[in-house]
C-alpha positions as CSV (number, residue, x, y, z in Angstrom):
1,M,115.8,110.3,101.5
2,S,116.1,108.1,98.5
3,A,113.3,107.0,96.2
4,A,113.4,103.4,97.6
5,D,113.1,104.4,101.3
6,A,110.4,102.4,103.0
7,S,108.8,105.7,104.1
8,T,108.0,106.6,100.5
9,R,104.3,106.6,100.1
10,L,102.8,106.0,96.6
11,A,99.3,106.9,95.5
12,L,97.5,104.8,92.9
13,R,95.3,106.5,90.3
14,P,94.0,105.8,86.8
15,L,95.7,107.2,83.7
16,A,94.0,110.6,83.0
17,G,94.6,111.3,79.3
18,R,97.3,112.1,76.8
19,D,99.5,114.1,79.3
20,D,99.8,111.0,81.4
21,Y,100.6,108.9,78.3
22,W,103.6,111.2,77.7
23,R,104.6,110.9,81.4
24,L,104.3,107.1,81.2
25,R,106.4,107.1,78.1
26,E,109.1,109.1,80.0
27,L,109.0,106.5,82.8
28,L,109.8,103.8,80.3
29,R,112.6,105.8,78.7
30,R,114.1,106.6,82.1
31,T,113.7,103.0,83.3
32,M,115.5,101.6,80.2
33,V,118.4,103.9,80.8
34,L,118.6,103.1,84.6
35,E,118.4,99.4,83.8
36,G,121.4,99.6,81.5
37,H,119.3,99.1,78.4
38,R,118.0,95.7,79.6
39,E,114.2,95.3,79.0
40,R,112.9,94.8,82.5
41,S,109.9,96.9,81.5
42,W,108.4,97.7,78.1
43,H,110.4,99.5,75.5
44,V,109.1,102.9,74.6
45,A,108.3,101.6,71.0
46,R,106.0,98.9,72.5
47,L,104.0,101.5,74.4
48,D,103.8,103.7,71.3
49,Y,102.5,100.8,69.2
50,W,99.9,99.9,71.8
51,W,98.8,103.5,72.3
52,W,98.6,104.6,68.7
53,F,97.6,101.4,66.9
54,G,97.2,98.2,68.9
55,N,94.6,99.6,71.3
56,P,92.6,102.0,69.2
57,D,92.5,99.7,66.1
58,L,92.5,96.2,67.7
59,E,91.8,96.0,71.4
60,H,89.5,99.0,72.0
61,L,90.3,99.2,75.7
62,D,89.6,102.4,77.7
63,P,93.1,103.5,79.0
64,A,91.4,105.4,81.8
65,A,89.9,102.2,83.1
66,Q,92.9,99.9,82.2
67,V,96.1,101.8,82.9
68,F,97.1,102.8,86.5
69,L,99.9,104.9,87.8
70,W,101.6,104.9,91.2
71,E,102.9,108.4,92.0
72,T,105.0,109.9,94.8
73,A,103.7,112.9,96.8
74,T,105.6,115.1,94.4
75,G,103.8,113.6,91.4
76,E,106.7,111.5,90.0
77,I,105.5,108.2,88.4
78,A,107.2,105.3,90.3
79,A,105.3,102.5,88.5
80,A,102.5,101.7,86.2
81,V,100.4,98.8,85.2
82,N,99.0,98.5,81.7
83,P,97.2,95.8,79.6
84,E,98.1,94.3,76.3
85,Q,95.3,92.1,75.0
86,R,92.5,91.1,77.3
87,G,93.7,89.2,80.4
88,Q,97.3,90.4,80.3
89,A,98.8,93.0,82.6
90,F,102.3,94.4,82.6
91,L,104.0,96.1,85.5
92,Q,106.4,98.9,84.7
93,V,108.6,99.9,87.7
94,D,111.2,102.6,88.0
95,P,114.2,100.7,89.5
96,R,114.7,103.4,92.1
97,F,111.4,102.4,93.7
98,R,112.0,98.7,93.8
99,S,112.4,97.2,97.2
100,A,112.8,93.7,98.8
101,A,109.3,94.1,100.1
102,C,107.8,94.1,96.7
103,T,110.0,91.6,94.9
104,R,110.4,87.8,95.1
105,P,113.4,85.7,94.2
């Protein structure tokens, strides 16, 4: 069964601390490689800037209340949604989990 099979169930949960930050960072790194270095999700440096400077010094958002992860039954992160400034949300998706059911032309 591949990651994009319709039978793949994903569980949504909030980000739960620094370990999840590092896992989200790995998702972005992996996604950049799988996308042939095209920015279809955030670059790792953008997350780093937001996590270490933009949010704590400027935005003051609670990551546990603002960042959400979709995980497989085995705990692999398939996607995440995160803010940047109030009112903006960015969806980060591992391309192996994209399907026609969740994309529009």
